N, C-alpha and C positions, 0 to 999 in steps of 0.2 A: 504494500500500500504506500502510496506517495503522499496522499493528502485527504483531508476531510473538507468538503466544500458544500455550499448550498446547492439544492437541486435547481435544475433548469427545465423548461418545457420539453426540451429535446431528450431529457432523461426518462420521460414517462414510460415508454415501451420497455426499456431495460430494467427499470425499477419494478414494473409489473411482472416481468419475467422472473426477477429475483424473488419477489413476493410469492409467486405461484410455485416456483421450485422449492423454496424454503418451507412453505406450508405443506406441500406434498411430502417433503422429507421428514417433517416433525409433527404434523397434526393428523395422524392416521385415524383419530377418533371422530373427525368431522365427516358427516354424511356427504355424499356426492352432491345432493341437491343443495345443502347448505353451502358447500364449497363454491358451487356455481353462483349462488346468490351473493355471497361475500366477495367473490372475485369480481363480479360486475360493479359492486360498490367501490372496491379498492381501485380498479382500473379506470372507472369512469368518473368517480367523484373524489376519492381520497388523494391518490397520487397526483393527479393533475392540479389539485387545488391546495394541497398542504405545502407548507414550507418545510422541506426535509433537509437533513444533513446526509451527505452521500460520501461514503468511503470509496476512493477511486485508486486504480493502479497508476503506474507511471505514465501510461498513455491516456489517462483520463477516463478509462472505462469504469463504470460503477461495479462495485463488488458487494455492496451492502448499503443499507440506509436506516436512518432513525428519524422518527417524528417526535416533536415535543410541543407541549402546551405549558408554558411556564416551566415549573420544575417537575412536570409529569412526563415521563417517557410514554408516548402514545403507541409507538411501534418501533421494533428493531428486527430487521430481517437481513440475513447474510446469505449470499449464494452458497448452496450446499457444498460445493467443491472448495470453498474458502473457510468453512466452519473449522474452528479449532486453531486458527492461525493468528488470533489476537485482534481481529477486526471488531468483534463485538465489544471487547474490553476497551479498545481505542475509542469507539463511538461512545461508550458509557463514560469514559474519562472525559471526553469532550462535553458530554452532558453535564457532568459535575463542574467542569471549568466554566461552562456557559451559564448554568442556572444556580450553581452552588448546592448546598445541602440544606434541608433534606431533599432527596429525590424520591419520587414514587413511580411505580410501574404496576400494571395489571397483567397477570400472566395466566394462561390456561392451566388449571390444576392437572389436566390430563397430558401436559407436555413436560414430563419430568426433566428432560434435558434443559429446558429453559428455566424451570424452577431452580435446578441445581446451579446453573450459570449465575443467576441473580443472587442466590445464597452465597456462592463463592465470592461475589463482589461485596458482600456485607449487607444485602437486603434481608429484611425480616418481614414475615407475614404479619399484618395487623388486622386483617379482616378477610372474610370469604363470602362470595356471592354464589348461590347455588346455580344461577343462570347467567349467561352472558348478557350484554347490554341490549340485545334484541330478543331476549327471552328464550333463547335456545338452551338445551340441556348441557352446556359446557361450563362447569364451575370455574369461577375466576378467583384467583388469589390476589389480594391487594397487598403490595409489598412496599416497604419504605427503607431507605438508607439514610441514617442520621449522622454517621461519623465516618471520618477519614477515608 
């Protein structure tokens, strides 16, 4: 990775591809119909309209992205072939430097890799919702990092 930069309109397709591949690799609990519904929302509404931070390689190609609202991390997705290379940690370090602490994040309880990632970074669960924000049966863990 060479940099973290703001997203541009030209990134939409690449970021949608990263989202799609990352979700397919880590969210095997999501039904196909829910996946298609969420994919439409992400591709047509979220990615084109959100101000995202993008981790890019030396050639400027997106490798992962993060969305934030204030000190809340709304999204963090890394291309599957780049998972475990420090990109997620670099983006979360950027979040801490940008927004300060505490930071919060919501993570699918059924995605143990993501839960473990955030726990390794010092996040602790402070609440649990039995349904996601659209009322689907995907429990959400609300996590917060308050120190270092």
